[in-house]
Each structure stands twice: as structure tokens, then as C-alpha cells.
N, C-alpha and C positions, 0 to 999 in steps of 0.2 A: 345158355343158362348163365353165361357172363353178363349179358344184357340184363337179364332179370336182376341179378345183384346189384349193377351198378344202378339200375331203376330204383330199387328198394333203398339203397343207399342215398341216393339224392331225396327219396320223398323223406326219409328219416332226418337229413340235414334241415330240408326244407320246414318240417315240422318243427323241428328244436328251435330254428331261427323265429319262428313265427310264436312260440311259446317264450322264447326271451323277451320279444317284442311286447307280448300282451303282459309280461310280467312287470316290465319296467315301464309301460304306457298305457293307461286306461283306455285310450282312444280307440284304438283297433278291437279292443274286446268288446267295449260298449257299441262300436258299430255293428260287429257280428251279430250280439244280442239285440239290437232295434233293427235288423234288416228284415225281420218279419219271416224270413226262410223256414221251413220247417226243419228244425235242427233236433237232433237226438237231445235227450234230457241228459245225456252223458255228456255230449258236448257243451251245454250251458254250464253243466256244475264244473267241468276242466276250467273253462274260462273263469269262471267266479273264484276257483281254487287258485288259479295262478295269479289272479289280482281282482281282490273283491272291489275294488274301486271302480271296476267296469259296470257293476250294476246301475243302470239308469235311475232306480229309485234312490239310490244313496247319493247320486250326484246332483237331484235338482235341488235338493234343501242348500248344499254348499253354494252352488252357483246362484240361487236366489239371494242368500246373505252377502254376496260379493258382486251383485251386478254392476257393470259400469264402472269398476275401478281395477286397481291392482291387488295381488292377493296380500292383502294386511289391511284394506281399509282404504281411507282417503289419499287426498293428494300429498306425495311426500314419501310415501311407502310405509309410515309408520304411524299413521295417524294424523298427519299435519305436515305443514311446511317443514323444508330442511332447516337443522339448526346449524349455527354458523356463530363465529367468533370475528369481531370487527377488531379495527384499528384505525388511528387518526392519521391524516394526512399532514405532513409538519413541512417546514421550509427550512433549508439547510444550503450552505456555500460549498460548491464543487471545490475540491483540493486537488491540484496536481501537483506532484512530486518530481523534481529534478534529479537524477543519479547523475554523480560524475567522480572520476576518481582525481584526486590532487595530490600533489608532492609539498612537502614541508620545506621552507627555507628561514632560516635564521630572520627575524625582523631588520638587523643589521648584520652583516658579516664583512670584516676588512681584511684583507692580506696584506700582511706587512712585510716591505722590502727596504734594504737600507739604501741610503741616499748617497753613500760614499763607498768606496772599496777598502778593504782593510782586513787585519786579523783579529779574532776575536778573543778578546782579553777576560770577558766576565759575560755571564748567562746569568738573567734575573728572574727566571720562572723555570716551572718544571710543567710537563704535560698535563694538561687538564686544569691547570690552575685558572683560579678568578682572578683577574687584574682589573685594576682602575685605570680611567684615561689619565695618560701621562706619566704611569710607571715606566722604567726602564726595563726593556726585555733584554737587550745585549748592549757590550760595550767594545768598542773597537780600540785598539792601540791609539794613542793619540799624544806621542811624544812631540813629533813634529808640529803638531798643531797649537799645543801648548808652547813652544818656543815662538811660534808666529805670533801669538797673542801676547807674549812678553815684550817682542819687538815692536810690536804695534801700539803698546802702552807707552814705551820710552818715546817713540817718534811722536806720539801725540804730547806728551809732556813738553818735549823739545819746542814744537810749535807752539804751544801756549806761552812758553818763558818769551819765545823770540817776537812774538805778537804784541806782548806786553811791554818790552824794550823799545820796539818800535813806536808804539801809541805814547810812550814817555818823552821820545825823541821826535814827536811828530814835527816840528817847527824846523827840524834839519834834514828830514829825508821829504821825499815825494810822496804824492797821494796815491801814485802806481805802485810803488814799494810797499807801501801799507797794504793795499788791498793783495798784493802778491802773499805777503804774512797772512793774512785773513784765509786766502784761499788754500795755502799750507797747511793750516791748522785745521780746515774742514777736510781736508783729504786723509788727514791722520786720524780723525774722526772715524770717518768710512773703512778707513783700513783696520781700525780696531774693531769696528762693528763685522767686518769681513771674517776676522781671525775667529771672532767669538762664534759666528755660525759655522764656521770649519769645525771648531771643537765641538759645536753642540751636534752635528752630523755623527760624531762617533758614537753617539748615544742613540741608539734606536727605541722608541718608546711606543706605550700602547695609544691607539688613535681614540678608542672607547672602551667603555665598561663591558665587561665581557668575558668569556673564558676562552682559553688559548686550547688549540687541538694537540696533537703529538707532536714535539719538538724533535728536529732531527739537528740541531747545531750544538757543537762542544767547542771549547775553549781551544785555540788555536787554529779553528777553521777559518780558511780566506774565504770572504764572502764579497760580494759585489752588487750592483744595482739589479740584477736579474735573478739572485738568490732570495728564496721565499723565506722568511725568518720563521712565520707563525701567522696563522688565521684566527683573528678574535672575534668570536660570535657573541651576540648578544640575544640570549635565547629566553629572555624574561616573556616576549611574545614570538610567535611563529607565523610566518606568512605562508599560507598555502595557494597555491597555483592551480588552477582549474580551468577548463574551457567548457563554454556554454553554446548550445546548439544553436542555429539562427532564430529557429524558432520560438526559443524563449528569451532572445534579447530584449524585447520591449518590456518586460516582466523584471529583470533584472535591476536592482538599483542601490545606490551606495547605502549601507547601514542596515541591509537586510541580512536577517539572521540565519544561519543555516547548522546543521548538525553534523559532526564528523566523527567517524569511527577509524581508528588506527588499527593497522593489520597485526602490529605487535601488541596492541591492548583490545582484541576484540569485544571483551566485556565492559570497556568504558566508551562513553559518549561525551564529545566535547561540543561546546557550542562556541560558535565564531561569527564575525560580522563581515559583511563584503566591505573591504577599503577602497579599492581601486577598480576599475574598468578602463579595458583598452580603448581608443578612441576608433577602431576599425575593427573587421574580421578579417581572419586569415582566408584569403580567396581558395586556397587547394581545400581545406577540410571545412569551410563554412561555418567558422565556430570563432567565439569571441574570447580573449583571454581575460578572466578574472581574478583578482587576488583578494584574498581574506585575511582574517587576522584572529588567531585563536591564543587564548591566554597560557601561560607555562609557567606558573609561579611556582610550583613545586619543581619545576626542571624534570619532569619526566619525559618528556618528549625530546626528539632529536631532530635537527635539520637533515634532511634526505628522506624521512618517513613519508610512506604511502599512506592517503585516507580515502576511505569512501564517504563522499559528501552526499547529503540531501537536503535539497533547498524546496520548501512548499510555498507554491502561489495560489493566491485566492483567486478562485474564477467567478463565474454569475451564481445567482440564487436560482434552486432548482426544487421541486417538490420533493421529500424524503418519504418512502413507505417501506413497510415492512417488506423485506425480501419474498416471504410466502404469499404476499397478496398478488404478485406478478404471475399473470397468465399469459399463454401463447397461442395465438391461431396463426392460421395462414397468412393474413394481413399484417401481423405482426404482433406486439406486446399488448397486453390489456389488464385492467384491474376491473373488479365488481365494485362500482360505487351504489352504496345502500342511501336510497332515499325513501325515508319512510321504513316500510317493510318489502320495498321492491329493490331489486337490483337492477343497475344499467351498467352497461360497457362504456369504459372509459379508456379510450386508445392512449397509448402511452409510446415516448420516445426515450429509450435507456440511455442515460447519460454517463455515469458512473455506478460501479458496484463496489460497496464496502462489506465488511463481515456482518453488521447488524443493519444495513438499511441499502436502498436503492434510490438513486437520486435520478429523477425523470422529469420529463417536460411533457405537458398535455395540456389540450385546450377544454377539456372537459372536467378536469378536478382543480381546485384550490386550497390552498392551507384551511384546515377545520373540516375538510371534508371526510367521511367515513366509509371506509371499504373493507371489504371481506377479506380476512387473513386465513381462516379455517373453516373447512366445510367447503370450500370453493367446488370442489367436483359435483356436489348434488345441485348446486346453483343453475336455475333456467330463467332467461331472462322474461321479465313479466311476470313470474310466478312470485308469491310473496316468500317470505323467509323469515324466520325466528331468531331473534339475536340472542347469544348467551349471556346469561345475567338478568335478562328481561323476561317479561309474561309471554310476550310475542302474539302471533294469533293464535286463538285456541284452535284446535285439534278438533274438528267437526266429524260427523259421521260420513260415511261413503256416500256420495250422489249417484243417484240411479239413473239409468238412461232415461233421458227426454226431460230430466228435471233441471232447474236452474241452479247456481252457485248457493244460493240462500235457502233453497227446498231439500229436505231431506226425502229419499223414497220410502214409501211404507216398509218396503223390504228392509231397510237399514235398521228397522226396529225389532227385526227376528232376533231372537237370542241365538247365542253359538251353539252349534251342536255339540253334545257331550263328548268326552274324551274316547268314549268306547266305540262313537260313530266311526263311519268311514271317511276317510279324508277326500277333500275337494278335490275336482280332477286337476285343479292347476298346483295344489300340494302334491298329488300324486306325479305330475309330469316332471316335478322338481326333484323326484325321489324320496319324498316323505310318505310314511304309510303308518296305519294305526298299529297300535301295539299287537293286536291280534295278528295282522298281517306281516310285522316284524318277526313273531314268532312262526309264522308258517313259512317266511321264507329262511329262516335258521334251520327249520327242519329240513326244508329242501336243499 
């Protein structure tokens, strides 16, 4: 009894599967109806009820109207060649950008040290002051130096008077004595000059125009030749030092412009120029030291800041194409070159990718050629295409079996079946059905 139940269930499942197959595919139902076997009328009615497209009489007119082509007419699937959008092939220069990190330095920066040892008697600047070249920064006590200067002046006066008397008495003194008086006068003049220099050393002045940093000197401090008085920075221009990789060395030149962005001012970009290039590469890093200058007229930048630098180098000239025109296959990249209304494959070698263009090298393309940029998926090599915005090739009728491209089959002139007719086998196989069949499926 269990075996009979299992057999009945299996038969029911097989029957249901067959019914579903016939419902969604007219081919098995048509094969059953055309088999010539003595089928009960109930079986024929059931097959036609499941899928009316299985009727051989309804399939013949549709097949005759679609002979030798795809379900929709002629070549191209929609009654003609595929529609594409084209773009021109231009020419552009490849750009390569060097990215580097640089450190800013003052164009001129001078640390100031005293030439003599002494006690500070006056300070002539404050931290951050702008000073001019020659202005006094500090003064050391100079009492002893002033006394030495007065003595040198007295000695010089005495030597001048002595030489004058000797010259008046030149007939009574020898020439050797007269020369001694002249050398005494020369020594007195040198002593005076030495005293003046010693007095000047008590006044420490700014060597260049610029700004001083923080001052740590007060009146009464004892300073010597190793004591840093102040650092004077000329910040009208900043010098940026960075390092260039060995591969870019031949392209770097004096006067080349670059863009610099400071970490402290990320929203601003400053333009600079290369002003100095080292004579040799660093053997450890294989980089070349390069110096550039950035104008700092409004004094917004400071020495010691870090900058992100970008230098653009011009390369060779290449073809410029729309990125949508680039296609890929196993052999590499290519584009569809349009000659008349026929596409041809043009192999490419990608050189550079930008946001709105691709630079490439190709032996099959030239500036001014036309390539397909949209609709490329429907292009087949050697088959005609229609270009958007032009009349293109007319969409002719479907070509019958055995007919040439310029001849239409007689069946092509057959008018389409009315909407109430059963769908063609091809449409039924894709899941399309007539309105009556749709209603019957809905009821089921």
C-alpha cells in the first residue's frame, strides 16, 4: 500500500512539472500536439489551456513574419544598426606632478654675537621688533675704551706737533731723526684707530634689515663672544628646502614654478620659484636638495613652517580620449574607431588617467579621428552603426533566409498579427503572452 502511495505521489509530481514546463515554454506542448500520436481530445485541450502558443496553427504566421532574424526585425534588434554617440580624438600633453615636503627658512637669517666681553648697559630692541641694518641692539659699558680713545687722541696731537718742529729744524737734525718722528705720528694714528674700534665693539648693531626673535638679554647681564644676543630674520621672502627623487632630477631647472600649501594655512596656496639646486645627489637617499623662494609680503608665513609642494612637469604629447570610449579585452585596452558607419578596433596603451580624459598611445588612431563613447556594448566589428544626431543607415526590413542584404524576403511584407492573436514562439519563450493568456494565467 505504501508503494502505491509513493508511486501516485511521483506521478503527480511529474505531471505538475510537465504542466509547468508546458505553461512557460510552448515547445514541449507543440511537440506533443505535432507528434501524430492518438491523443485523447481532453489531453489536447489541456495542453492548449496551459499554453495557447503551443498551437502549431498560431505559431506558423509568427514564424513566417520573423524568419531569418532576431525577434524584433532586422539587424540591431530594434529594426536597424545600433545607435551610438561619438567623440573626437584630441591631442594633449601628459603632466606628471612631483609631490614633496619642504621646510621654510628665512631668506636671510643672522644670529648676532658680541665681539667683546662686557656688561650690558643698554638694550635697544624688544622681542619681535623690526630693525634696520646698523641699528644698535645692545650697548656694553665702555668707560675704559673711552679713556683709551682720549689718550690716543692726545698722543696723536703730540706726535703731530713734534713732527712739525722737526721739519722746521730740518737743517739742524739728521734725516734719520726726521723719519723717526714721522713713524711716531703714524703709530699714533693707528692707536687712535684701534681705540675707536674697541669703543665701537661695545655697541652691537643689526647686520641686516629684518625682525628679531625673543630677547633674553637685560641690562646688567655679562655677555661674551659666545652669548647669542638675537637672531635677525629677513622674512620678506622665505626659502623652502625640499628633496627631489633621482628620476625627476633631469626635469628640475632654475626658475621653475611650484605650488606650496602650508599645514598652518591649508586653504591657501602660495606660488614659488626654484632658486637653487645642489650640485650632487645624496648617496644615502638618492635625492637632490633643491631650494625655492616664496614671497611673504604680508608676513603671514614664518620660518620653520612645513609645506606640501607640487611641481608640474610637462611630458610628451599623447592622444586624449573620453574615458567612456576605453574598452578592455584580454589583449588590453582598445577603442571603437568609426570610419563612415563602420566600427574598427583600435588598440591603445594607457599613459595617464585624468578626471575627464584618458591619455593614450596608439598606432591606429590620429588626432581628429572619431571614436564611439556611448552605445559601445552593442557594437560589433564590421557591422554598421548609426551615429546620434545624424540620419545614419536606414532601418530596413528583416532579411529572409537565403536573401541578400539588399533584398527583402517576401514574408517580410506580411503585416503583423493583431494584438488578439497568440504570441510568436520566440516571444512566448521569453515569457511574453497574449492578453487572453495573461488572464488565464491569472485565473490559474
